[in-house]
GUPA-486353 format. One line per field, with one value per residue (C-alpha): residue in one letter; x, z, y; residue number from 0. Coordinates in steps of 0.5 Angstrom, whole numbers, padded with zeros to 4 digits, always signed. Layout:
// residues N
residuo	c(A:...)
c1	c(X:...)
c3	c(Z:...)
c2	c(Y:...)
num	c(NUM:...)
// end
This chain:
// residues 380
residuo	c(X:X:X:X:X:X:X:X:X:X:X:X:X:X:X:X:X:X:X:X:X:X:X:X:X:X:X:X:X:X:X:X:X:X:X:X:X:X:X:X:X:X:X:X:X:X:X:X:X:X:X:X:X:X:X:X:X:X:X:X:X:X:X:X:X:X:X:X:X:X:X:X:X:X:X:X:X:X:X:X:X:X:X:X:X:X:X:X:X:X:X:X:X:X:X:X:X:X:X:X:X:X:X:X:X:X:X:X:X:X:X:X:X:X:X:X:X:X:X:X:X:X:X:X:X:X:X:X:X:X:X:X:X:X:X:X:X:X:X:X:X:X:X:X:X:X:X:X:X:X:X:X:X:X:X:X:X:X:X:X:X:X:X:X:X:X:X:X:X:X:X:X:X:X:X:X:X:X:X:X:X:X:X:X:X:X:X:X:X:X:X:X:X:X:X:X:X:X:X:X:X:X:X:X:X:X:X:X:X:X:X:X:X:X:X:X:X:X:X:X:X:X:X:X:X:X:X:X:X:X:X:X:X:X:X:X:X:X:X:X:X:X:X:X:X:X:X:X:X:X:X:X:X:X:X:X:X:X:X:X:X:X:X:X:X:X:X:X:X:X:X:X:X:X:X:X:X:X:X:X:X:X:X:X:X:X:X:X:X:X:X:X:X:X:X:X:X:X:X:X:X:X:X:X:X:X:X:X:X:X:X:X:X:X:X:X:X:X:X:X:X:X:X:X:X:X:X:X:X:X:X:X:X:X:X:X:X:X:X:X:X:X:X:X:X:X:X:X:X:X:X:X:X:X:X:X:X:X:X:X:X:X:X:X:X:X:X:X:X:X:X:X:X:X:X:X:X:X:X:X)
c1	c(-0002:+0006:+0008:+0014:+0018:+0017:+0020:+0020:+0021:+0025:+0028:+0033:+0036:+0041:+0043:+0038:+0033:+0029:+0027:+0024:+0021:+0019:+0016:+0013:+0010:+0008:+0008:+0006:+0010:+0007:+0004:+0006:+0006:+0007:+0011:+0007:+0008:+0011:+0019:+0022:+0017:+0022:+0020:+0026:+0030:+0025:+0028:+0035:+0035:+0031:+0037:+0042:+0045:+0043:+0042:+0037:+0040:+0034:+0029:+0030:+0028:+0026:+0025:+0022:+0024:+0031:+0034:+0037:+0038:+0046:+0047:+0051:+0046:+0050:+0048:+0041:+0036:+0033:+0034:+0033:+0031:+0032:+0029:+0036:+0035:+0043:+0045:+0052:+0052:+0058:+0054:+0049:+0042:+0043:+0050:+0047:+0041:+0047:+0051:+0049:+0048:+0056:+0058:+0055:+0059:+0052:+0054:+0054:+0047:+0044:+0046:+0044:+0037:+0036:+0037:+0032:+0027:+0028:+0028:+0022:+0019:+0020:+0019:+0026:+0028:+0029:+0033:+0038:+0044:+0043:+0046:+0043:+0043:+0039:+0033:+0027:+0026:+0021:+0026:+0031:+0027:+0024:+0032:+0033:+0027:+0030:+0037:+0034:+0029:+0034:+0037:+0030:+0030:+0025:+0024:+0024:+0025:+0023:+0025:+0021:+0022:+0017:+0018:+0023:+0018:+0012:+0005:+0003:+0009:+0008:+0001:+0003:+0009:+0004:+0000:+0007:+0009:+0003:+0003:+0011:+0009:+0003:+0008:+0014:+0010:+0015:+0014:+0015:+0016:+0014:+0016:+0013:+0010:+0005:-0002:-0005:+0001:+0000:-0007:-0007:-0001:-0002:-0005:-0003:-0001:+0003:+0002:+0008:+0008:+0014:+0017:+0011:+0006:-0001:-0005:-0004:-0010:-0011:-0012:-0021:-0020:-0015:-0018:-0026:-0025:-0018:-0016:-0014:-0014:-0007:-0009:-0016:-0012:-0006:-0010:-0014:-0018:-0022:-0026:-0026:-0032:-0032:-0038:-0041:-0046:-0053:-0058:-0057:-0062:-0061:-0056:-0053:-0054:-0053:-0055:-0049:-0049:-0043:-0041:-0043:-0046:-0052:-0054:-0052:-0053:-0047:-0046:-0043:-0037:-0034:-0038:-0040:-0046:-0049:-0044:-0038:-0034:-0033:-0028:-0032:-0028:-0033:-0029:-0031:-0033:-0039:-0042:-0047:-0048:-0055:-0059:-0065:-0066:-0067:-0072:-0072:-0070:-0068:-0061:-0060:-0056:-0057:-0053:-0054:-0048:-0045:-0040:-0034:-0029:-0029:-0025:-0026:-0022:-0025:-0027:-0031:-0031:-0029:-0033:-0031:-0037:-0038:-0043:-0044:-0037:-0034:-0032:-0032:-0030:-0035:-0033:-0038:-0037:-0039:-0043:-0046:-0044:-0043:-0044:-0052:-0053:-0052:-0047:-0046:-0041:-0038:-0043:-0049:-0053:-0053:-0055:-0050:-0053:-0050:-0052:-0050:-0046:-0042:-0039:-0034:-0032:-0024:-0021:-0024:-0023:-0016:-0014:-0007:-0010:-0013:-0008:-0011:-0018:-0021:-0022:-0029:-0026:-0018:-0018:-0020)
c3	c(-0047:-0047:-0040:-0040:-0034:-0033:-0027:-0030:-0025:-0020:-0015:-0010:-0004:+0002:+0004:+0007:+0007:+0000:-0001:-0007:-0008:-0017:-0017:-0024:-0025:-0031:-0031:-0036:-0039:-0035:-0029:-0022:-0019:-0012:-0009:-0002:+0004:+0011:+0013:+0009:+0005:-0001:-0004:-0003:-0006:-0012:-0013:-0012:-0018:-0022:-0021:-0021:-0015:-0014:-0018:-0018:-0017:-0022:-0027:-0031:-0031:-0038:-0039:-0046:-0049:-0047:-0042:-0037:-0032:-0033:-0034:-0028:-0026:-0030:-0036:-0034:-0037:-0029:-0023:-0015:-0011:-0004:+0003:+0006:+0000:-0001:-0003:-0004:+0002:-0001:-0007:-0008:-0011:-0018:-0018:-0014:-0020:-0025:-0023:-0027:-0033:-0032:-0031:-0038:-0041:-0044:-0047:-0042:-0045:-0045:-0037:-0035:-0039:-0036:-0029:-0031:-0032:-0026:-0021:-0024:-0025:-0017:-0015:-0012:-0017:-0011:-0007:-0013:-0010:-0003:+0001:+0003:+0010:+0009:+0006:+0010:+0009:+0004:+0000:+0000:-0003:-0009:-0010:-0010:-0015:-0019:-0019:-0022:-0027:-0030:-0034:-0037:-0035:-0037:-0030:-0023:-0017:-0010:-0004:+0001:+0000:+0005:+0010:+0014:+0014:+0018:+0017:+0014:+0010:+0007:+0005:+0001:-0002:-0004:-0008:-0011:-0013:-0017:-0020:-0023:-0025:-0029:-0032:-0034:-0036:-0034:-0031:-0023:-0018:-0011:-0005:+0001:+0008:+0008:+0005:+0005:+0001:-0004:-0004:-0006:-0011:-0015:-0021:-0019:-0012:-0012:-0005:-0003:+0003:+0005:-0002:-0006:-0009:-0006:-0010:-0016:-0018:-0018:-0011:-0011:-0012:-0007:-0001:-0004:-0006:-0003:-0005:+0002:+0009:+0009:+0004:+0008:+0014:+0012:+0007:+0012:+0018:+0017:+0022:+0021:+0021:+0020:+0020:+0016:+0010:+0012:+0007:-0001:-0001:-0008:-0013:-0011:-0003:+0002:+0010:+0015:+0022:+0026:+0033:+0039:+0034:+0030:+0023:+0017:+0010:+0006:-0002:-0005:-0007:-0008:-0010:-0004:-0002:+0005:+0010:+0007:+0012:+0010:+0013:+0012:+0012:+0014:+0014:+0019:+0015:+0012:+0019:+0021:+0029:+0031:+0038:+0035:+0033:+0025:+0021:+0018:+0011:+0008:+0006:+0012:+0017:+0025:+0031:+0038:+0042:+0048:+0046:+0050:+0047:+0043:+0040:+0037:+0031:+0029:+0022:+0025:+0031:+0032:+0036:+0039:+0040:+0044:+0040:+0043:+0044:+0038:+0038:+0032:+0030:+0027:+0024:+0024:+0019:+0022:+0017:+0021:+0028:+0033:+0038:+0036:+0037:+0042:+0040:+0043:+0048:+0053:+0055:+0051:+0048:+0040:+0033:+0028:+0021:+0015:+0007:+0005:-0001:+0004:+0007:+0002:+0003:+0002:+0001:+0003:+0010:+0012:+0019:+0018:+0018:+0024:+0028:+0022:+0025:+0030:+0035:+0039:+0046:+0047:+0053:+0051)
c2	c(-0014:-0015:-0014:-0008:-0011:-0018:-0022:-0029:-0036:-0031:-0034:-0032:-0036:-0034:-0041:-0044:-0038:-0037:-0030:-0030:-0037:-0038:-0031:-0028:-0021:-0018:-0010:-0005:+0000:+0007:+0004:+0005:-0002:-0003:-0009:-0010:-0014:-0014:-0015:-0020:-0022:-0021:-0014:-0011:-0016:-0017:-0009:-0010:-0015:-0011:-0006:-0011:-0010:-0018:-0023:-0029:-0036:-0038:-0034:-0028:-0021:-0017:-0010:-0009:-0016:-0016:-0020:-0015:-0021:-0022:-0013:-0010:-0003:+0002:-0002:-0002:+0003:+0003:+0008:+0007:+0012:+0010:+0012:+0015:+0019:+0018:+0025:+0028:+0032:+0037:+0038:+0043:+0041:+0043:+0039:+0033:+0033:+0034:+0029:+0023:+0027:+0029:+0022:+0020:+0026:+0030:+0036:+0042:+0046:+0039:+0038:+0045:+0044:+0037:+0040:+0046:+0042:+0037:+0043:+0046:+0039:+0039:+0046:+0047:+0052:+0057:+0052:+0050:+0053:+0050:+0044:+0038:+0040:+0046:+0042:+0039:+0031:+0032:+0037:+0032:+0026:+0031:+0032:+0025:+0023:+0028:+0026:+0019:+0022:+0027:+0021:+0019:+0012:+0007:+0005:+0009:+0003:+0007:+0003:+0005:+0012:+0016:+0011:+0016:+0023:+0024:+0023:+0029:+0030:+0023:+0024:+0031:+0027:+0021:+0027:+0030:+0023:+0022:+0029:+0027:+0020:+0023:+0028:+0024:+0018:+0013:+0006:+0006:+0001:+0002:-0002:-0001:-0005:+0001:-0001:+0006:+0009:+0003:+0004:+0011:+0011:+0004:+0002:-0005:-0008:-0015:-0017:-0021:-0026:-0031:-0030:-0031:-0027:-0027:-0023:-0018:-0013:-0006:-0003:-0004:-0011:-0013:-0010:-0011:-0019:-0021:-0028:-0031:-0030:-0026:-0021:-0019:-0018:-0015:-0010:-0005:-0009:-0014:-0019:-0027:-0031:-0039:-0043:-0048:-0048:-0051:-0050:-0046:-0040:-0039:-0040:-0034:-0034:-0040:-0039:-0041:-0042:-0039:-0043:-0038:-0033:-0035:-0036:-0031:-0030:-0031:-0029:-0035:-0031:-0039:-0044:-0047:-0053:-0055:-0058:-0054:-0050:-0042:-0037:-0030:-0023:-0018:-0011:-0006:+0000:-0005:-0006:-0001:+0001:+0002:+0002:+0000:-0007:-0006:-0009:-0016:-0017:-0024:-0021:-0017:-0019:-0017:-0019:-0016:-0015:-0011:-0005:-0008:-0001:+0005:+0009:+0016:+0019:+0025:+0023:+0016:+0012:+0004:+0000:-0007:-0011:-0017:-0022:-0028:-0031:-0027:-0020:-0015:-0009:-0004:+0003:+0009:+0015:+0022:+0025:+0029:+0034:+0029:+0034:+0034:+0026:+0021:+0015:+0009:+0008:+0003:-0002:+0000:-0006:-0005:-0008:-0010:-0010:-0012:-0014:-0021:-0018:-0014:-0020:-0024:-0031:-0033:-0039:-0046:-0047:-0051:-0053:-0050:-0043:-0043:-0038:-0033:-0033:-0028:-0033:-0033:-0031:-0029:-0033:-0040)
num	c(0:1:2:3:4:5:6:7:8:9:10:11:12:13:14:15:16:17:18:19:20:21:22:23:24:25:26:27:28:29:30:31:32:33:34:35:36:37:38:39:40:41:42:43:44:45:46:47:48:49:50:51:52:53:54:55:56:57:58:59:60:61:62:63:64:65:66:67:68:69:70:71:72:73:74:75:76:77:78:79:80:81:82:83:84:85:86:87:88:89:90:91:92:93:94:95:96:97:98:99:100:101:102:103:104:105:106:107:108:109:110:111:112:113:114:115:116:117:118:119:120:121:122:123:124:125:126:127:128:129:130:131:132:133:134:135:136:137:138:139:140:141:142:143:144:145:146:147:148:149:150:151:152:153:154:155:156:157:158:159:160:161:162:163:164:165:166:167:168:169:170:171:172:173:174:175:176:177:178:179:180:181:182:183:184:185:186:187:188:189:190:191:192:193:194:195:196:197:198:199:200:201:202:203:204:205:206:207:208:209:210:211:212:213:214:215:216:217:218:219:220:221:222:223:224:225:226:227:228:229:230:231:232:233:234:235:236:237:238:239:240:241:242:243:244:245:246:247:248:249:250:251:252:253:254:255:256:257:258:259:260:261:262:263:264:265:266:267:268:269:270:271:272:273:274:275:276:277:278:279:280:281:282:283:284:285:286:287:288:289:290:291:292:293:294:295:296:297:298:299:300:301:302:303:304:305:306:307:308:309:310:311:312:313:314:315:316:317:318:319:320:321:322:323:324:325:326:327:328:329:330:331:332:333:334:335:336:337:338:339:340:341:342:343:344:345:346:347:348:349:350:351:352:353:354:355:356:357:358:359:360:361:362:363:364:365:366:367:368:369:370:371:372:373:374:375:376:377:378:379)
// end
């Protein structure tokens, strides 16, 4: 499928610092696509170049087959929603939304019709006469979105749009933003450092690190099948183990020896042979915590350990369990009324159990990745 918005070999430097390094991304028409990564990874620089506020030093940006790289911001069919809202404080909600169409010299009846459509879309018709200072943070952001959409851009760019809001409001606005996207059907490019936001709203995510793209894919693929240690650690939480393959059980599974931990069975997500060093990611929710030693199974791993920390979150509890030289995090969902059963507590001996399928092999182990590993002991 041909891409709708394409970043083609895009590079942007600021002096000796390379903010975006030869990036290629293809974004499809109508999808919500997130640029996700830590501060300084280049995601906002990419967004600014798409908007026309900045220009690449190399490469080009194409929209619907047309090279828009040389076009100024006002000549691009692209609008941006900023974290700071950027509303005009002296104008009402209605006049803020109408600002773009007035600048574009729409007929008055078209302006009125367009603004009314946006007020219905963001459910703020009753507040149309208010000034921004009279609105909540969530209302201001909805007005900013309506103002960006009223001109019917081909692409809407959202730069950390919910970062200034509290958690409950962010969660509610994510649902509203997703509904707005379904209603208008245009392409959304969403920049965020918040993994939860990106996972919940995106059709696809590009995970960025130091100006490059680590992985592009749907949220489930990014989470369940990360291509690198960075992606596994940045998207959600994970435990890392490294060891050496000791034998092949069959074409799909191998046995691996982890120093100071023991022998475990792994799924050969990547081709491995006896003697290879491997790097394994284990998500906390994949580990089952039990006081009782589980029955043995060829493809089930079970390791005994001692609970060192417990944090209760209401819907689930997190346990940090010392297994030999390794400290693993496990997560137990509360599917039953917790006051009716006794959960493991600090100092208890427990068993951690997981199926070989529940671990995921990352890139082949490299010495320079040492800093990314979960260390056997923080004091060692």
